C-alpha positions as CSV (number, residue, x, y, z in Angstrom):
1,X,37.2,-4.7,29.7
2,X,34.2,-6.0,31.6
3,X,32.5,-9.0,29.9
4,X,29.2,-7.1,30.0
5,X,30.7,-4.2,28.0
6,X,32.0,-6.7,25.4
7,X,28.5,-8.2,25.2
8,X,26.9,-4.8,24.7
9,X,29.5,-3.9,22.0
10,X,28.9,-7.2,20.2
11,X,25.1,-6.6,20.3
12,X,25.7,-3.1,18.9
13,X,27.8,-4.3,16.0
14,X,25.2,-7.0,15.2
15,X,22.5,-4.4,15.2
16,X,24.5,-2.0,13.0
17,X,25.4,-4.8,10.6
18,X,21.8,-5.9,10.3
19,X,20.7,-2.3,9.7
20,X,23.3,-1.8,7.0
21,X,22.6,-5.2,5.3
22,X,18.8,-4.4,5.2
23,X,19.3,-0.9,3.9
24,X,21.6,-2.1,1.1
25,X,19.3,-5.0,0.0
26,X,16.2,-2.7,0.1
27,X,18.0,-0.1,-2.0
28,X,19.0,-2.9,-4.5
29,X,15.3,-3.9,-4.7
30,X,14.2,-0.4,-5.4
31,X,16.8,0.2,-8.1
32,X,16.0,-3.1,-9.7
33,X,12.3,-2.2,-9.8
34,X,13.1,1.2,-11.3
35,X,15.0,-0.5,-14.1
36,X,12.4,-3.2,-14.9
37,X,11.3,-3.7,-18.5
38,X,8.0,-2.1,-19.5
39,X,5.2,-4.6,-20.1
40,X,4.1,-5.2,-23.6
41,X,0.4,-4.4,-24.2
42,X,-1.6,-6.5,-26.7
43,X,-3.3,-4.6,-29.5
44,X,-6.8,-5.6,-28.3
45,X,-8.1,-6.4,-24.9
46,X,-11.6,-7.5,-23.7
47,X,-13.9,-4.9,-22.2
48,X,-13.5,-4.0,-18.5
49,X,-15.7,-2.9,-15.6
50,X,-13.9,-0.6,-13.2
51,X,-15.4,-0.5,-9.7
52,X,-14.7,2.7,-7.7
53,X,-16.0,2.7,-4.1
54,X,-16.3,6.2,-2.7
55,X,-16.8,7.7,0.8
56,X,-16.7,11.4,1.2
57,X,-15.3,14.3,-0.9
58,X,-11.6,13.8,-0.3
59,X,-9.0,16.3,-1.4
60,X,-8.3,16.0,-5.2
61,X,-11.2,13.6,-5.7
62,X,-12.4,15.2,-8.9
63,X,-8.9,15.0,-10.5
64,X,-8.4,11.5,-9.2
65,X,-11.6,10.1,-10.6
66,X,-11.3,12.1,-13.8
67,X,-8.0,10.3,-14.6
68,X,-10.0,7.0,-14.9
69,X,-12.4,8.6,-17.4
70,X,-9.7,9.4,-20.0
71,X,-8.3,5.9,-20.5
72,X,-6.8,4.9,-23.8
73,X,-9.0,1.8,-23.8
74,X,-11.5,0.6,-26.4
75,X,-14.4,-0.3,-24.1
76,X,-14.9,0.0,-20.4
77,X,-17.5,0.8,-17.8
78,X,-17.1,2.7,-14.6
79,X,-19.3,1.9,-11.6
80,X,-19.1,4.4,-8.7
81,X,-20.7,3.4,-5.4
82,X,-21.6,5.1,-2.1
83,X,-23.4,3.9,0.9
84,X,-25.0,7.2,1.8
85,X,-27.3,9.1,-0.6
86,X,-26.1,12.3,1.0
87,X,-22.4,11.5,0.3
88,X,-20.7,14.6,-1.2
89,X,-18.8,12.3,-3.6
90,X,-21.9,11.9,-5.6
91,X,-21.7,15.5,-6.8
92,X,-18.3,14.8,-8.2
93,X,-19.5,11.7,-10.0
94,X,-22.4,13.6,-11.5
95,X,-20.0,16.3,-12.7
96,X,-18.0,13.6,-14.5
97,X,-21.2,12.2,-16.0
98,X,-22.0,15.7,-17.4
99,X,-18.4,16.1,-18.6
100,X,-18.2,12.7,-20.3
101,X,-21.8,12.1,-21.6
102,X,-20.7,9.3,-24.0
103,X,-19.0,7.3,-21.3
104,X,-20.6,4.3,-19.6
105,X,-20.7,5.7,-16.0
106,X,-23.1,4.1,-13.5
107,X,-23.8,5.1,-9.9
108,X,-24.9,2.7,-7.1
109,X,-26.3,4.1,-3.9
110,X,-27.0,1.4,-1.3
111,X,-26.5,1.3,2.5
112,X,-26.8,-2.5,2.5
113,X,-24.2,-4.0,4.7
114,X,-22.7,-7.4,3.9
115,X,-20.0,-7.7,6.5
116,X,-17.7,-5.8,8.8
117,X,-15.7,-4.2,6.0
118,X,-17.6,-1.2,4.7
119,X,-15.5,-0.9,1.5
120,X,-16.1,-4.5,0.5
121,X,-19.8,-4.1,1.3
122,X,-19.9,-1.1,-1.1
123,X,-18.2,-3.2,-3.8
124,X,-20.7,-6.0,-3.4
125,X,-23.5,-3.6,-3.9
126,X,-21.8,-2.2,-7.0
127,X,-21.0,-5.6,-8.4
128,X,-24.6,-6.2,-9.6
129,X,-24.1,-3.4,-12.1
130,X,-20.9,-4.8,-13.6
131,X,-21.5,-5.7,-17.2
132,X,-18.1,-7.1,-18.2
133,X,-16.1,-10.2,-17.2
134,X,-12.8,-8.5,-16.5
135,X,-13.1,-6.5,-13.3
136,X,-10.8,-3.8,-11.9
137,X,-11.1,-2.3,-8.5
138,X,-9.3,0.9,-7.6
139,X,-9.4,3.1,-4.5
140,X,-10.8,6.6,-4.7
141,X,-7.5,8.3,-3.7
142,X,-5.5,7.1,-6.7
143,X,-4.6,8.9,-9.9
144,X,-3.4,7.2,-13.1
145,X,-2.3,7.9,-16.6
146,X,-4.3,7.0,-19.8
147,X,-2.4,3.8,-20.2
148,X,-3.3,2.4,-16.8
149,X,-6.3,0.2,-17.6
150,X,-4.6,-1.6,-20.5
151,X,-1.4,-2.1,-18.4
152,X,-3.1,-3.6,-15.4
153,X,-5.7,-5.8,-17.2
154,X,-3.5,-7.2,-19.9
155,X,-1.8,-9.9,-17.6
156,X,-5.2,-11.5,-17.1
157,X,-5.1,-12.9,-20.7
158,X,-2.8,-15.5,-19.1
159,X,-5.2,-17.8,-17.2
160,X,-2.5,-18.8,-14.8
161,X,-2.7,-15.2,-13.5
162,X,-5.6,-14.9,-11.2
163,X,-5.1,-11.4,-9.8
164,X,-3.2,-8.3,-10.9
165,X,-2.1,-5.6,-8.5
166,X,0.3,-2.6,-8.4
167,X,2.8,-0.9,-6.2
168,X,2.2,2.8,-5.8
169,X,3.9,6.1,-5.0
170,X,2.5,8.3,-2.2
171,X,1.7,11.9,-3.2
172,X,1.0,14.2,-0.3
173,X,-1.5,17.0,0.0
174,X,0.0,20.2,1.4
175,X,1.0,20.0,5.1
176,X,3.8,18.4,7.1
177,X,1.6,15.4,8.3
178,X,0.7,14.4,4.7
179,X,4.3,14.7,3.7
180,X,5.3,12.4,6.6
181,X,2.5,10.0,5.5
182,X,3.8,9.8,2.0
183,X,7.3,9.2,3.3
184,X,6.1,6.2,5.3
185,X,4.8,4.7,2.1
186,X,7.6,5.7,-0.3
187,X,10.7,5.3,1.9
188,X,9.7,2.4,4.1
189,X,6.6,0.4,3.1
190,X,7.1,0.1,-0.7
191,X,10.8,-0.7,-0.4
192,X,9.9,-3.5,2.0
193,X,7.4,-4.8,-0.6
194,X,10.0,-4.6,-3.4
195,X,12.5,-6.4,-1.2
196,X,9.9,-9.2,-0.7
197,X,9.4,-9.4,-4.4
198,X,13.1,-9.6,-4.9
199,X,13.5,-12.6,-2.6
200,X,10.5,-14.4,-4.1
201,X,7.5,-13.5,-1.9
202,X,4.4,-13.9,-4.1
203,X,1.5,-12.9,-1.8
204,X,1.5,-9.1,-2.2
205,X,-1.8,-7.6,-3.2
206,X,-2.7,-3.9,-2.7
207,X,-6.2,-2.5,-2.7
208,X,-5.1,0.5,-4.7
209,X,-5.6,-1.7,-7.7
210,X,-7.0,-5.2,-7.9
211,X,-7.9,-6.8,-11.3
212,X,-9.6,-10.2,-11.6
213,X,-11.7,-12.2,-14.0
214,X,-15.4,-12.8,-13.1
215,X,-15.0,-16.6,-13.2
216,X,-12.0,-16.4,-10.8
217,X,-14.0,-14.3,-8.4
218,X,-16.9,-16.7,-8.5
219,X,-14.6,-19.6,-7.9
220,X,-13.4,-18.2,-4.6
221,X,-16.9,-17.4,-3.3
222,X,-17.2,-13.8,-4.6
223,X,-16.5,-10.7,-2.7
224,X,-18.6,-12.0,0.1
225,X,-15.6,-14.2,1.0
226,X,-13.6,-11.2,2.1
227,X,-16.5,-9.0,3.5
228,X,-15.4,-9.5,7.1
229,X,-11.7,-9.1,6.7
230,X,-9.7,-6.0,7.6
231,X,-7.0,-6.7,4.9
232,X,-9.5,-7.6,2.2
233,X,-6.8,-7.2,-0.5
234,X,-4.5,-9.7,1.2
235,X,-7.3,-12.2,1.8
236,X,-8.4,-11.9,-1.9
237,X,-4.9,-12.7,-2.9
238,X,-4.7,-15.7,-0.6
239,X,-8.0,-17.1,-1.9
240,X,-6.8,-16.7,-5.5
241,X,-3.5,-18.4,-4.8
242,X,-5.5,-21.2,-3.1
243,X,-7.1,-21.8,-6.6
244,X,-3.6,-22.5,-8.0
245,X,-3.3,-19.2,-9.7
246,X,-0.7,-16.5,-9.2
247,X,-0.7,-12.8,-8.3
248,X,0.9,-10.7,-11.0
249,X,2.4,-7.4,-9.8
250,X,2.1,-5.0,-12.8
251,X,5.1,-2.8,-13.5
252,X,2.7,0.1,-13.7
253,X,3.1,2.4,-10.7
254,X,0.1,4.5,-9.7
255,X,-0.1,7.6,-7.5
256,X,-1.9,7.4,-4.2
257,X,-2.8,10.6,-2.4
258,X,-1.9,10.9,1.2
259,X,-4.0,13.4,3.2
260,X,-3.3,13.6,6.9
261,X,-4.8,16.7,8.6
262,X,-3.0,16.2,11.9
263,X,-0.6,14.0,13.8
264,X,-3.4,12.0,15.4
265,X,-4.8,11.1,12.0
266,X,-1.3,10.1,10.8
267,X,-0.7,7.8,13.8
268,X,-4.1,6.2,13.6
269,X,-3.7,5.3,9.9
270,X,-0.2,3.9,10.4
271,X,-1.2,2.0,13.5
272,X,-4.0,0.4,11.5
273,X,-1.6,-0.6,8.7
274,X,1.1,-1.9,11.2
275,X,-1.4,-3.8,13.2
276,X,-2.9,-5.4,10.1
277,X,0.6,-6.7,9.3
278,X,0.9,-8.0,12.8
279,X,-2.4,-9.9,12.5
280,X,-1.6,-11.4,9.1
281,X,2.1,-12.1,9.5
282,X,2.9,-12.1,13.2
283,X,6.4,-13.5,12.8
284,X,7.4,-11.0,10.1
285,X,5.9,-8.2,12.3
286,X,8.0,-9.2,15.2
287,X,11.2,-9.0,13.2
288,X,10.2,-5.8,11.4
289,X,12.6,-3.8,13.5
290,X,15.3,-4.9,11.1
291,X,13.6,-2.7,8.4
292,X,13.9,0.3,10.7
293,X,17.4,0.7,9.5
294,X,18.4,4.2,10.6
295,X,17.0,3.9,14.2
296,X,18.5,0.4,14.4
297,X,21.9,1.7,13.3
298,X,21.7,4.5,15.9
299,X,21.0,1.9,18.6
300,X,23.9,-0.2,17.4
301,X,26.2,2.8,17.6
302,X,25.1,3.6,21.1
303,X,25.6,0.0,22.3
304,X,29.0,-0.3,20.5
305,X,30.3,2.7,22.4
306,X,30.7,0.4,25.4
307,X,33.8,-0.8,23.8
308,X,36.0,1.8,22.0
309,X,37.6,-0.9,19.8
310,X,34.1,-1.7,18.3
311,X,33.2,2.0,17.8
312,X,35.1,2.5,14.5
313,X,33.3,-0.5,12.8
314,X,30.0,0.7,14.2
315,X,30.5,4.2,12.7
316,X,31.4,2.7,9.3
317,X,28.2,0.6,9.4
318,X,26.1,3.6,10.5
319,X,27.4,5.7,7.6
320,X,26.8,2.9,5.1
321,X,23.2,2.6,6.4
322,X,22.7,6.4,6.2
323,X,24.0,6.5,2.7
324,X,21.8,3.7,1.5
325,X,18.8,5.3,3.3
326,X,19.5,8.6,1.5
327,X,19.9,6.9,-1.9
328,X,16.6,5.1,-1.4
329,X,14.9,8.3,-0.6
330,X,16.3,9.8,-3.9
331,X,15.4,6.7,-5.9
332,X,11.8,6.8,-4.8
333,X,11.2,10.4,-5.9
334,X,10.3,11.6,-9.4
335,X,13.1,13.5,-11.0
336,X,11.1,16.8,-11.0
337,X,10.8,16.9,-7.2
338,X,13.4,18.8,-5.2
339,X,15.6,16.6,-3.1
340,X,16.4,19.0,-0.3
341,X,12.8,19.8,0.5
342,X,12.3,16.7,2.7
343,X,15.7,15.6,3.9
344,X,15.2,17.3,7.2
345,X,12.1,15.1,7.7
346,X,13.8,11.8,7.3
347,X,15.2,11.3,10.9
348,X,11.8,12.3,12.4
349,X,10.0,10.0,9.9
350,X,12.2,7.0,10.8
351,X,11.9,7.5,14.5
352,X,8.1,7.9,14.2
353,X,7.9,4.6,12.3
354,X,9.9,2.9,15.0
355,X,7.5,4.3,17.6
356,X,4.5,3.2,15.7
357,X,5.9,-0.3,15.3
358,X,6.3,-0.5,19.1
359,X,2.8,0.8,19.7
360,X,1.4,-1.8,17.3
361,X,1.9,-4.5,19.9
362,X,-0.3,-2.8,22.5
363,X,-3.6,-4.2,21.1
364,X,-5.5,-5.5,18.1
365,X,-7.8,-2.6,17.8
366,X,-7.9,-0.3,14.7
367,X,-9.7,2.8,13.8
368,X,-11.0,3.2,10.2
369,X,-13.3,5.8,8.7
370,X,-14.3,7.1,12.2
371,X,-15.2,3.6,13.5
372,X,-13.3,1.4,15.9
373,X,-12.8,-2.4,15.3
374,X,-11.3,-5.3,17.0
375,X,-9.5,-7.8,14.8
376,X,-9.1,-11.4,15.5
377,X,-5.9,-13.5,14.6
378,X,-7.5,-14.6,11.3
379,X,-7.9,-10.9,10.2
380,X,-11.7,-10.8,10.7
381,X,-12.9,-7.4,12.0
382,X,-15.7,-6.7,14.5
383,X,-17.0,-3.3,15.0
384,X,-16.9,-2.1,18.7
385,X,-20.1,-0.5,20.0
């Protein structure tokens, strides 16, 4: 056998082994998370202000926002904020005010800009109306159960905990592109987060839910400290950890709606997320190909075919990877969902993720809410004219 063929086969076996190892460990992390113990909620908790920044009337917005109005919680205030007085989300909030007249629901309408991040600017404008010292910030596309607010704010009773966040399950709106977007989250991103937690990574913070005490926020310089950052959630977590406090990942899993009207929208969203990771953790982003387990296993199989003696081992590793990938897909789905409805999408989803990872190295530009930004190596965003 030619030495070059032996080298290709060895590289193929190494790729297949790396893919199988990652798939099995990621599956272990997912199963461990599913079997975690439920957190104990104290009988009484301090009042909370919930900040909900809005932008547009997204699909399911009324149902999403309403889920925050029916919390099993003694005292809490909701502050909704928009930048544009003509924003159609205001009609949804006013509907909720009429439906829940006894609730403390406030609306802030302000176009004032405090930095490059429009969402954080919205939060800063809303913050002046916050009456309580425990603050929860949650995205508009999330939906929760009535026990959510108690579950995610209870850890803040421990003053060693500076920030509480959640992992989340993507729920697609109708359409193939939304389904592919939810699969990106459920079958690739969240398993990688859970694997990080399994091996001790303590820097995860997700904007879908961020809970913090007022004094902690003031100690890090307020929301103004993250107003120019693309990954405001990550930066908030880093600042909190810099104060010697830890980030607590709540066992509560929320639902985040994925709405992708077309392929271009899907690719733009995922490129923004992937390029954000590349900015914040360049070394991790470079080695992220290991997490693309099924495409990596296919590559390993192709390379190993250069040496027939290596092909049997490569096939075994490929089927191990495929089995772990399928089990992970099943483990991430609620029991009521049909398994077979999305199996045919998995190969396309994994290949698309690999393509987006490759495209993420082409530039540092991202598109967000119709605007284009350039992002510097520290994560600070600058709008392009």
